[in-house]
C-alpha positions as CSV (number, residue, x, y, z in Angstrom):
1,M,-30.8,-59.6,-61.0
2,F,-28.3,-60.7,-58.4
3,K,-28.6,-59.4,-54.8
4,T,-25.3,-58.7,-53.2
5,R,-25.1,-59.2,-49.4
6,L,-22.7,-56.7,-47.8
7,P,-20.5,-57.9,-44.9
8,L,-21.8,-57.1,-41.5
9,R,-18.7,-55.0,-40.5
10,I,-19.4,-52.7,-43.6
11,L,-23.0,-52.3,-42.6
12,A,-22.1,-51.5,-39.0
13,S,-19.5,-48.9,-40.0
14,S,-21.9,-47.3,-42.4
15,R,-24.9,-47.2,-40.1
16,L,-24.9,-43.4,-40.1
17,F,-25.4,-43.2,-43.8
18,I,-27.8,-46.1,-44.5
19,P,-31.5,-45.6,-43.8
20,T,-32.7,-48.0,-41.1
21,N,-36.1,-48.8,-42.5
22,G,-35.9,-52.3,-41.2
23,G,-34.9,-53.7,-37.9
24,L,-31.8,-55.6,-39.2
25,L,-29.5,-52.6,-39.5
26,Q,-30.6,-51.1,-36.2
27,S,-29.9,-54.5,-34.5
28,I,-26.5,-54.7,-36.1
29,S,-25.7,-51.2,-34.9
30,N,-26.7,-52.0,-31.4
31,M,-24.7,-55.2,-31.4
32,T,-21.6,-53.2,-32.6
33,E,-22.0,-50.6,-29.8
34,K,-22.2,-53.4,-27.2
35,N,-19.1,-55.0,-28.4
36,E,-17.0,-51.8,-28.4
37,T,-14.0,-51.8,-26.0
38,P,-13.9,-49.3,-23.1
39,A,-10.9,-47.6,-24.6
40,N,-12.8,-47.0,-27.9
41,L,-15.8,-45.6,-26.0
42,L,-13.6,-43.3,-24.0
43,K,-11.8,-42.1,-27.1
44,R,-15.1,-41.4,-28.8
45,S,-16.5,-39.6,-25.7
46,N,-13.5,-37.3,-25.7
47,V,-14.0,-36.5,-29.4
48,E,-17.6,-35.7,-28.9
49,S,-16.8,-33.6,-25.8
50,D,-14.3,-31.5,-27.8
51,A,-16.8,-31.0,-30.6
52,H,-19.5,-29.9,-28.2
53,P,-17.8,-28.2,-25.2
54,T,-19.8,-27.8,-22.1
55,K,-20.6,-24.1,-21.4
56,R,-19.1,-22.9,-18.1
57,T,-21.8,-21.8,-15.6
58,K,-20.9,-18.7,-13.6
59,S,-20.8,-19.2,-9.9
60,V,-22.9,-17.2,-7.5
61,G,-21.4,-13.8,-6.9
62,D,-20.0,-13.4,-10.4
63,N,-22.5,-10.5,-10.9
64,T,-23.3,-11.3,-14.5
65,E,-25.8,-8.4,-14.7
66,D,-23.2,-5.9,-13.6
67,E,-20.7,-7.4,-16.0
68,R,-23.1,-6.8,-18.9
69,R,-24.1,-3.3,-17.8
70,Y,-20.7,-1.9,-16.8
71,P,-17.2,-2.3,-18.2
72,K,-14.4,-3.5,-15.9
73,K,-11.5,-1.1,-16.4
74,K,-8.1,-0.4,-14.8
75,V,-8.1,2.7,-12.7
76,I,-6.3,4.5,-9.9
77,L,-8.0,5.9,-6.8
78,L,-6.7,8.9,-4.9
79,M,-7.2,8.3,-1.2
80,A,-6.9,10.4,1.9
81,Y,-7.1,9.0,5.4
82,C,-6.3,9.6,9.0
83,G,-4.3,6.7,10.3
84,K,-5.2,7.0,14.0
85,G,-6.8,3.8,15.2
86,Y,-5.7,1.7,12.2
87,Y,-2.9,-0.8,12.1
88,G,-1.5,0.6,8.8
89,M,-2.6,0.5,5.2
90,Q,-2.0,-3.0,4.1
91,R,-4.8,-5.6,4.6
92,N,-4.4,-9.0,6.2
93,P,-7.3,-11.1,5.0
94,G,-8.8,-13.3,7.6
95,N,-7.4,-11.2,10.5
96,T,-10.2,-9.1,12.0
97,Q,-8.4,-8.2,15.2
98,F,-6.2,-5.5,13.7
99,R,-8.2,-3.2,11.5
100,T,-6.4,-1.6,8.5
101,I,-7.3,1.1,5.9
102,E,-7.7,-1.5,3.2
103,D,-10.2,-3.5,5.3
104,D,-12.6,-0.6,5.2
105,L,-11.8,0.2,1.5
106,V,-12.5,-3.3,0.3
107,T,-15.7,-3.5,2.2
108,A,-16.8,-0.2,0.7
109,L,-15.9,-1.3,-2.9
110,I,-18.1,-4.5,-2.4
111,R,-21.0,-2.6,-0.9
112,A,-20.9,0.0,-3.7
113,G,-21.0,-2.7,-6.3
114,C,-17.6,-2.0,-7.8
115,I,-16.1,-5.4,-7.4
116,P,-17.5,-9.0,-6.9
117,E,-18.2,-10.0,-3.4
118,N,-16.3,-13.3,-3.8
119,H,-13.1,-11.4,-4.7
120,G,-13.0,-9.5,-1.4
121,D,-10.5,-11.9,0.1
122,E,-8.5,-12.2,-3.1
123,M,-8.0,-8.7,-4.4
124,K,-5.1,-9.8,-6.6
125,K,-7.9,-11.0,-8.9
126,M,-8.8,-7.3,-9.3
127,S,-5.1,-6.5,-9.9
128,F,-5.1,-4.5,-6.7
129,Q,-1.9,-2.7,-5.7
130,R,-1.2,0.1,-3.2
131,C,1.5,2.7,-4.0
132,A,2.9,2.9,-0.5
133,R,2.4,0.8,2.6
134,T,1.9,3.2,5.5
135,D,2.5,2.0,9.1
136,K,0.4,2.0,12.2
137,G,-1.1,5.4,12.9
138,V,0.4,7.0,9.8
139,S,-2.0,9.2,7.7
140,A,-2.1,10.0,4.0
141,A,-3.3,12.9,1.9
142,G,-2.3,11.5,-1.5
143,Q,-2.2,7.7,-1.3
144,V,-2.9,5.9,-4.6
145,V,-4.2,2.4,-5.3
146,S,-4.6,0.7,-8.7
147,L,-7.1,-2.0,-9.5
148,K,-9.8,-3.1,-11.9
149,L,-13.3,-1.9,-11.1
150,W,-16.8,-1.9,-12.7
151,L,-17.2,1.7,-13.7
152,I,-20.7,2.2,-12.2
153,E,-22.4,5.5,-12.2
154,D,-21.4,8.1,-9.6
155,I,-18.7,5.7,-8.5
156,V,-16.7,8.0,-6.2
157,E,-19.8,9.1,-4.4
158,K,-21.1,5.6,-3.9
159,I,-17.7,4.3,-2.5
160,N,-17.5,7.2,-0.1
161,K,-21.0,6.5,1.1
162,H,-19.8,3.2,2.6
163,L,-16.5,4.6,4.0
164,P,-16.0,6.2,7.5
165,P,-15.4,10.0,7.5
166,Q,-11.7,9.6,8.2
167,I,-11.2,7.8,4.8
168,R,-12.1,9.4,1.6
169,I,-11.7,8.7,-2.2
170,L,-10.9,12.1,-3.7
171,G,-10.3,11.2,-7.3
172,L,-10.3,8.5,-10.0
173,K,-8.5,8.2,-13.3
174,R,-8.2,5.6,-16.0
175,V,-4.8,4.0,-16.6
176,T,-3.2,1.5,-18.9
177,Q,-4.0,-2.2,-18.4
178,G,-0.5,-3.0,-17.3
179,F,-0.3,-0.1,-14.8
180,N,0.9,-1.0,-11.3
181,S,0.8,1.9,-8.7
182,K,3.8,0.6,-6.8
183,N,6.1,-0.3,-9.7
184,N,5.2,2.8,-11.8
185,C,5.8,5.2,-9.0
186,D,9.0,7.3,-9.5
187,A,9.0,9.1,-6.1
188,R,7.1,9.6,-2.9
189,T,6.7,12.8,-0.8
190,Y,6.1,12.6,3.0
191,S,5.6,15.2,5.6
192,Y,6.1,14.9,9.4
193,M,4.3,17.3,11.7
194,L,5.9,17.6,15.2
195,P,6.0,20.1,18.1
196,T,9.1,22.2,17.9
197,V,10.0,21.3,21.5
198,A,11.5,18.2,19.9
199,F,14.4,20.4,18.9
200,S,15.0,21.8,22.4
201,H,18.2,21.1,24.2
202,K,18.2,18.0,26.4
203,D,18.4,20.2,29.5
204,Y,15.2,22.0,28.6
205,N,12.3,21.4,31.0
206,I,9.8,19.7,28.6
207,T,6.9,20.2,31.2
208,D,6.8,23.7,29.9
209,K,6.6,22.6,26.2
210,A,3.9,25.1,25.3
211,A,6.3,28.0,26.0
212,F,9.0,26.7,23.7
213,R,9.8,28.6,20.5
214,L,12.3,27.5,17.9
215,D,14.9,30.1,17.2
216,P,16.2,30.8,13.6
217,E,19.7,29.5,14.4
218,T,18.5,26.1,15.6
219,L,16.1,25.8,12.6
220,Q,19.1,26.5,10.3
221,K,21.1,23.8,12.0
222,V,18.2,21.4,11.7
223,N,18.0,22.0,7.9
224,H,21.7,21.6,7.6
225,L,21.4,18.1,9.1
226,F,18.4,17.2,7.0
227,A,20.3,18.3,3.8
228,R,23.0,15.8,4.6
229,Y,20.5,13.0,3.8
230,K,20.2,14.2,0.2
231,G,21.7,11.8,-2.4
232,T,22.2,8.1,-2.3
233,H,23.1,6.5,1.0
234,N,23.1,3.0,2.6
235,F,20.2,3.2,5.0
236,H,20.5,-0.3,6.5
237,N,20.6,1.3,10.0
238,F,17.3,3.0,9.4
239,T,15.2,-0.1,9.1
240,S,15.0,-3.6,10.4
241,Q,16.2,-6.8,8.8
242,K,18.5,-5.2,6.2
243,A,22.1,-6.4,6.0
244,P,24.8,-3.7,5.5
245,K,25.6,-5.1,2.0
246,D,22.0,-5.5,0.9
247,P,21.7,-3.5,-2.3
248,S,18.1,-2.7,-1.5
249,A,19.2,-0.7,1.5
250,R,20.6,2.0,-0.8
251,R,18.0,4.7,-1.2
252,Y,17.9,8.0,-3.1
253,I,16.7,11.2,-1.3
254,T,16.1,14.3,-3.4
255,E,14.7,16.8,-0.8
256,M,14.4,17.1,3.0
257,S,13.9,20.2,5.0
258,C,11.9,21.7,7.9
259,G,9.5,24.6,7.3
260,E,8.8,27.7,9.4
261,P,7.1,27.1,12.8
262,F,3.5,28.0,13.5
263,I,1.2,28.0,16.5
264,L,-1.7,25.6,17.0
265,S,-3.6,25.1,20.3
266,N,-1.0,27.3,22.1
267,N,1.8,25.0,21.0
268,E,4.4,25.6,18.4
269,F,4.6,23.0,15.5
270,A,6.6,22.6,12.3
271,V,6.4,20.4,9.2
272,I,9.3,18.4,7.8
273,K,9.1,17.5,4.1
274,V,11.0,14.7,2.5
275,R,11.0,13.3,-1.0
276,G,12.7,10.2,-2.2
277,Q,12.6,7.5,-4.8
278,S,11.3,5.0,-2.2
279,F,11.5,4.4,1.6
280,M,11.9,1.3,3.7
281,M,9.8,0.6,6.8
282,H,10.5,3.1,9.6
283,Q,13.2,4.8,7.5
284,I,11.8,8.4,7.6
285,R,11.0,8.2,11.4
286,K,14.6,7.1,12.1
287,M,16.0,9.8,9.8
288,I,14.1,12.4,11.9
289,G,14.9,10.6,15.2
290,L,18.6,10.8,14.6
291,V,18.5,14.5,13.7
292,I,16.5,15.2,16.9
293,A,19.1,13.3,18.9
294,V,21.9,15.4,17.4
295,I,20.1,18.7,17.9
296,K,19.3,17.9,21.5
297,G,22.9,17.1,22.3
298,Y,22.7,13.3,22.7
299,A,24.8,12.5,19.7
300,E,27.5,14.2,17.5
301,E,26.9,15.1,13.9
302,S,29.5,12.5,12.9
303,V,27.0,9.7,13.8
304,M,25.1,10.4,10.6
305,E,28.1,9.6,8.5
306,R,28.8,6.5,10.6
307,S,25.2,5.3,10.2
308,W,25.7,4.9,6.4
309,E,28.7,2.7,6.9
310,Q,28.9,-1.0,7.5
311,E,28.8,-1.1,11.3
312,K,25.4,-1.4,13.1
313,V,24.5,1.9,14.7
314,D,21.6,2.3,17.2
315,V,19.3,4.8,15.5
316,P,16.2,6.0,17.5
317,K,12.8,5.9,15.8
318,A,10.5,9.0,16.2
319,P,6.8,8.4,16.9
320,G,4.5,7.6,14.0
321,L,1.8,10.1,14.9
322,G,2.9,13.0,12.7
323,L,3.9,11.1,9.5
324,I,1.8,11.8,6.4
325,L,2.0,10.5,2.9
326,E,1.6,13.7,0.9
327,R,2.1,12.7,-2.7
328,V,3.1,9.9,-5.1
329,H,4.8,10.8,-8.4
330,F,4.4,9.2,-11.8
331,D,6.7,11.3,-13.9
332,R,7.8,8.6,-16.4
333,Y,4.3,7.3,-16.9
334,N,3.0,10.9,-17.5
335,K,5.7,11.5,-20.1
336,R,4.9,8.3,-22.0
337,F,1.1,8.2,-21.7
338,G,-0.1,11.5,-20.3
339,G,-0.2,13.2,-23.7
340,D,-1.3,10.3,-25.9
341,G,-4.9,11.6,-26.2
342,V,-6.3,8.5,-24.5
343,H,-5.0,8.4,-21.0
344,E,-5.0,11.2,-18.4
345,C,-1.9,12.7,-16.8
346,L,-1.6,11.4,-13.2
347,E,-1.7,14.8,-11.5
348,W,-4.3,16.0,-9.0
349,D,-4.3,19.8,-9.4
350,S,-8.1,19.9,-9.5
351,E,-8.3,17.9,-6.3
352,E,-5.9,20.2,-4.3
353,G,-8.8,21.9,-2.6
354,A,-10.3,18.7,-1.4
355,I,-6.9,17.4,-0.2
356,K,-6.4,20.6,1.8
357,T,-9.9,20.5,3.3
358,F,-9.5,16.8,4.4
359,K,-6.1,17.5,6.1
360,E,-7.5,20.5,7.9
361,A,-10.6,18.6,9.0
362,H,-9.2,15.2,9.9
363,I,-5.4,14.9,9.9
364,Y,-4.0,18.0,11.4
365,P,-6.5,18.3,14.3
366,T,-5.9,14.6,15.2
367,I,-2.1,15.1,15.3
368,V,-2.4,18.3,17.4
369,E,-5.0,17.0,19.8
370,T,-3.3,13.6,20.3
371,E,0.1,15.3,20.9
372,C,-1.3,17.8,23.3
373,Q,-3.3,15.2,25.3
374,E,-0.9,12.2,25.2
375,G,2.5,13.9,24.6
376,S,3.9,11.1,22.5
377,M,6.8,13.2,21.3
378,C,7.8,14.2,24.9
379,S,7.5,10.6,26.1
380,W,9.7,9.4,23.2
381,M,12.3,12.1,23.9
382,A,12.6,10.8,27.5
383,T,13.9,7.5,26.1
384,L,16.8,9.0,24.1
385,P,19.3,8.6,26.9
386,I,18.8,4.8,26.6
387,H,20.6,5.0,23.2
388,D,24.5,4.9,23.2
389,F,25.4,6.8,20.0
390,Q,29.1,6.2,20.6
391,G,29.1,2.5,20.3
392,T,27.5,0.0,18.0
393,A,24.0,-1.4,18.4
394,T,25.4,-4.8,19.3
395,Q,27.5,-3.4,22.1
396,T,24.8,-1.3,23.7
397,R,21.8,-3.8,23.3
398,S,22.0,-5.2,26.8
399,M,22.4,-1.8,28.4
400,K,19.5,-0.5,26.4
401,E,17.2,-3.4,27.3
402,Q,18.0,-2.9,31.0
403,K,17.2,0.9,30.9
404,Q,14.1,0.1,28.9
405,E,12.7,-2.0,31.7
406,E,13.3,0.9,34.1
407,A,11.7,3.5,31.8
408,D,8.1,4.3,32.6
409,F,7.2,5.8,29.3
410,A,5.1,4.4,26.4
411,I,6.9,4.3,23.1
412,D,4.7,4.4,19.9
413,S,5.6,1.4,17.8
414,D,4.6,0.0,14.5
């Protein structure tokens, strides 16, 4: 019988299939591996890596145990807070000098075990979105934020345990994965609580503000002026950094009126309600400030019409103390998903009692006490003569700056 000797290259290429009982084939295999080029080795390494991918190791803080125990779901939280002492709603990660509502909220969410600690400075990883950004000192009774949370047991109670008394979570609802509290919001309702002495004539002695009572005729005129805001107007004069032709300056107002006055701490107050599709920064405060200027006799009613036109009009900004975000509305979302049998309607009827209790315990007393002690509205009214409602803002800027230096009053500013 003839013995056939196979070429070495065949033996080398077949080393995975031929038993290596002797040392010859093993030696050939080793020689072949030593003679492989770096390119061939790299190519083979990549193939092996693809065939056996390395499993990713979770970093510290990924809370693997919580991920296994609790599902991460998209929800909305109903919030109420008193804004005094806070620099608005929106958080500025890395800046601890100016405390915001979201600073305390995120801290509470982490301590309650609802979100990973390493996501605290990057809440976009939790799809976090606020419905409305409230300014410095502004309160809310119906703020809504949307985000993904681990749905731990007794979640609302555990979050509130780590929040200060002036911030409360009053409700939680599941929403669709693509829900965005800002983009899905159809309208927002604000209220503004103020002492009625704001509607006194400019010649009234405001040192006797506790004795002032708003008469029905003046209230009727106030509501006539507020009604003029209804509809779509160009509000570029009611905010900053908006050009007259900027399409985003056009806003739609559906309701605005002042309610009947009432007595608190021997002073008369009233509440203004305004509902609109959306509002720009300072817009509501300037809408109220301009009406006050007209009522007091500093400006003619025609200034309102002029403020919606192209020229730049100097519009005064009322203090932020009395402004409250009352409600946010999701009518289109409710119509589409509210009755699908899976998702809840985004209404808060069952939370009405808790909302009222919070306002009466934290928001209203703070507004009344601060106004009576500090007199922010009266101080602001004393600056109204600085404004020239006949000219444009450009023409009167230098005169306004000069008078501002002479004024000895503190103006609340955002």
